[in-house]
C-alpha positions in Angstrom: -27.4 12.4 -6.8 -29.9 9.6 -7.1 -28.1 7.6 -4.4 -28.0 10.8 -2.2 -31.7 11.1 -2.6 -32.1 7.4 -1.4 -30.0 8.2 1.6 -32.1 11.3 2.4 -35.2 9.2 2.3 -33.8 6.6 4.7 -36.8 7.0 7.0 -38.9 5.6 4.2 -36.9 2.5 3.4 -37.6 0.2 1.6 -38.1 2.6 -1.2 -40.0 2.1 -4.4 -38.0 3.2 -7.5 -40.9 5.4 -8.5 -40.7 7.4 -5.3 -37.0 8.1 -5.9 -37.7 9.1 -9.5 -40.3 11.7 -8.4 -38.0 13.3 -5.9 -35.2 13.4 -8.6 -37.7 14.9 -11.1 -38.8 17.5 -8.5 -35.1 18.5 -8.1 -34.6 18.8 -11.8 -32.4 15.8 -12.3 -34.8 14.3 -14.9 -36.9 16.2 -17.4 -39.7 13.5 -17.4 -41.1 10.6 -15.5 -41.4 8.2 -18.4 -40.1 4.6 -18.5 -36.6 5.6 -19.6 -36.1 7.8 -16.6 -37.6 5.1 -14.3 -35.1 2.5 -15.7 -32.3 5.0 -15.2 -33.1 5.5 -11.6 -33.5 1.8 -11.1 -30.1 1.1 -12.6 -28.4 3.8 -10.5 -29.9 2.2 -7.3 -29.0 -1.3 -8.4 -25.3 -0.4 -9.1 -25.1 1.5 -5.8 -26.3 -1.5 -3.8 -23.9 -3.8 -5.6 -21.0 -1.4 -4.9 -21.8 -1.1 -1.2 -22.8 2.6 -1.5 -26.4 1.8 -0.6 -27.9 -0.8 1.7 -29.7 -3.7 0.1 -32.6 -3.0 2.4 -33.0 0.5 0.9 -35.1 -0.6 -2.1 -38.3 -2.6 -2.1 -38.3 -6.0 -3.7 -41.6 -6.5 -5.5 -40.8 -10.1 -6.5 -42.6 -12.7 -4.4 -41.3 -16.2 -3.7 -42.7 -19.4 -2.0 -40.4 -21.6 -0.1 -41.2 -25.1 1.4 -41.6 -25.2 5.2 -39.3 -27.8 6.7 -38.3 -28.7 10.3 -35.2 -30.2 11.9 -37.0 -33.0 13.6 -40.1 -33.3 15.9 -38.5 -31.2 18.6 -37.9 -28.3 16.2 -41.5 -28.7 15.1 -42.7 -28.5 18.7 -40.8 -25.2 19.2 -42.3 -23.8 16.0 -45.8 -24.6 17.5 -45.0 -22.5 20.5 -43.8 -19.6 18.3 -46.9 -20.0 16.2 -49.1 -19.6 19.2 -47.7 -16.1 19.8 -49.0 -15.2 16.3 -52.5 -16.4 16.9 -55.0 -14.0 15.3 -58.7 -13.7 15.2 -60.7 -11.9 12.5 -60.0 -8.3 13.7 -62.8 -7.0 11.5 -65.4 -9.3 13.0 -68.4 -7.3 14.2 -67.4 -4.1 12.4 -70.1 -2.3 10.5 -68.4 -3.0 7.2 -65.8 -5.4 5.9 -62.8 -3.4 4.5 -60.5 -4.5 1.7 -57.5 -2.5 0.5 -57.0 -2.7 -3.3 -53.8 -1.3 -4.9 -53.2 -0.6 -8.6 -49.6 -1.6 -8.2 -48.1 -4.8 -6.9 -45.2 -2.8 -5.6 -47.4 -1.3 -2.8 -48.0 -4.7 -1.3 -44.8 -4.5 0.7 -45.3 -0.9 1.5 -48.9 -1.3 2.8 -49.0 -4.9 3.8 -48.0 -4.4 7.4 -50.5 -1.5 7.8 -53.4 -3.6 6.4 -52.4 -6.7 8.3 -52.4 -4.9 11.6 -56.1 -4.1 11.2 -57.0 -7.5 9.8 -57.7 -5.9 6.4 -57.0 -8.0 3.3 -55.0 -6.3 0.6 -55.2 -7.0 -3.2 -52.2 -5.9 -5.2 -53.1 -5.6 -8.8 -51.0 -5.2 -11.9 -52.8 -2.5 -13.8 -56.3 -3.3 -15.0 -57.5 -6.4 -13.1 -58.9 -9.4 -15.0 -62.6 -10.3 -15.3 -61.8 -13.5 -13.2 -60.3 -11.4 -10.4 -63.3 -9.1 -10.3 -65.8 -12.0 -10.5 -64.1 -14.0 -7.7 -64.0 -10.9 -5.5 -67.6 -10.1 -6.2 -68.7 -13.7 -5.4 -66.9 -13.5 -2.1 -68.5 -10.1 -1.2 -71.9 -11.6 -2.1 -71.4 -14.5 0.3 -70.5 -12.1 3.1 -73.6 -10.0 2.4 -75.9 -13.1 2.2 -74.5 -15.2 5.0 -73.2 -12.6 7.5 -75.2 -9.5 6.6 -71.9 -7.8 6.1 -71.2 -5.3 3.2 -67.7 -5.0 1.7 -66.0 -1.6 1.1 -63.0 -1.5 -1.2 -60.4 1.2 -0.3 -58.7 1.8 -3.6 -55.2 3.3 -4.2 -54.2 4.1 -7.8 -52.5 6.6 -10.1 -53.9 10.0 -10.9 -53.9 9.7 -14.6 -56.3 8.5 -17.4 -55.3 4.9 -16.9 -55.7 5.0 -13.2 -59.1 6.7 -13.4 -60.2 4.1 -15.9 -59.1 1.2 -13.6 -61.0 2.4 -10.6 -64.0 3.3 -12.6 -64.2 -0.3 -13.9 -64.1 -1.5 -10.3 -66.8 1.2 -9.3 -69.1 -0.2 -11.9 -68.3 -3.8 -12.2 -67.9 -5.1 -8.7 -71.3 -3.9 -7.4 -72.9 -5.1 -10.7 -71.4 -8.6 -10.4 -72.1 -8.9 -6.7 -75.7 -7.8 -7.0 -76.2 -10.4 -9.7 -75.0 -13.1 -7.3 -77.2 -12.1 -4.3 -80.3 -10.1 -3.5 -78.9 -9.3 0.0 -78.4 -5.6 0.8 -76.9 -5.6 4.4 -77.9 -2.4 6.2 -79.5 -1.2 3.0 -76.0 -1.1 1.4 -74.9 -2.8 -1.8 -72.9 -6.0 -1.2 -69.8 -4.1 -2.3 -68.8 -0.5 -2.9 -65.6 1.1 -4.0 -64.0 4.2 -2.5 -60.9 5.9 -3.9 -58.6 7.0 -1.0 -55.5 7.8 -3.2 -54.3 9.3 -5.3 -56.4 12.5 -5.4 -55.8 16.0 -6.7 -55.8 17.4 -3.2 -53.0 14.9 -2.1 -50.9 15.9 -5.2 -51.1 19.6 -4.2 -50.6 18.9 -0.5 -47.5 16.8 -1.0 -46.0 18.8 -3.9 -46.0 15.9 -6.4 -45.8 18.2 -9.4 -43.3 20.8 -10.3 -44.5 24.4 -10.8 -43.8 24.2 -14.5 -45.8 20.9 -15.0 -49.3 20.8 -16.5 -52.1 20.4 -14.0 -53.5 17.5 -15.9 -50.2 15.6 -16.0 -50.3 12.1 -14.6 -48.9 11.3 -11.1 -48.3 7.8 -9.8 -49.6 6.9 -6.4 -46.2 5.4 -5.3 -44.7 8.9 -5.6 -46.2 9.6 -2.2 -43.8 9.2 0.7 -44.2 5.8 2.3 -45.3 7.2 5.7 -48.0 9.2 4.0 -49.3 6.2 2.1 -49.5 4.2 5.3 -51.2 7.1 7.1 -53.8 7.4 4.3 -54.7 3.7 4.6 -54.6 3.8 8.4 -57.0 6.8 8.5 -59.3 5.2 6.0 -59.5 2.0 8.0 -59.9 3.7 11.4 -62.6 6.2 10.2 -64.7 3.3 9.0 -64.2 1.1 12.1 -65.5 0.9 15.6 -62.5 1.2 18.0 -64.4 -0.6 20.9 -65.0 -3.6 18.7 -61.3 -3.7 17.6 -60.1 -3.4 21.3 -62.3 -6.4 22.3 -60.9 -8.5 19.4 -57.3 -7.7 20.5 -58.1 -8.6 24.1 -59.6 -11.9 23.0 -56.4 -12.6 21.0 -54.1 -12.0 24.0 -56.2 -14.3 26.2 -56.2 -17.0 23.6 -52.5 -16.8 23.0 -51.8 -17.3 26.7 -54.2 -20.3 26.9 -52.7 -21.9 23.8 -49.1 -21.4 25.0 -49.8 -23.0 28.4 -51.5 -26.0 26.8 -48.7 -26.5 24.3 -46.0 -26.2 26.9 -47.8 -28.8 29.1 -48.3 -31.2 26.1 -44.6 -31.0 25.0 -43.4 -31.4 28.6 -45.6 -34.5 28.8 -43.8 -36.0 25.8 -46.5 -35.1 23.3 -44.0 -35.3 20.4 -42.1 -38.4 21.6 
């Protein structure tokens, strides 16, 4: 049944294990959502993938790796420059009224939300529970610099669990990030603090709307943010970004990018044709 659920959710691939667990719990396959049930679902999905019953692409991989970048000679490097020119990006948030940063309680959401954030030029921080003092300080220092040097306030869009621990995590950010940033600068761009935090998920209204609790479950029971369907999570982040951004400024940035890509590609082609790498 767990594998059948994964197939039913094919439109959301790659799936987080937590998402499959919540659907299985809703259907009565599990009596709780604790670690034991989570591990059980993960084991079912893992064995199904190894047995060929489920695509390897069906489940999100939250492990990150760093590989060296190598080239098969100068000619290959030249081709890579041409490909790289097509990925030229400007700061898509430049000129916007506020600088937006997405901040997730779970590292697993980095893969789920990364494309959505990147499309708008919004950085995303994937935490691992309660973030360290160093993480908060470094972020506050960066926000203070933006406020002081560019008159640009930072707004954190936070996504976290709806439980005691999740509330505590976001409350620490609510209190500590502005406190740290204001201690590093006197600037208040547009009358705003250097950094503010807004919770965009998970909320009680979202839990009710997307039926993330069974009818027999206590109202104060915890719910994980990654129980939301992937399209819903992406839509929540997209709406939060677009509602705080000027579409005219964004369109102008995209137009500048297209013009720059064409210019760079033409110059690179001419340079390579002229023996620039020989």
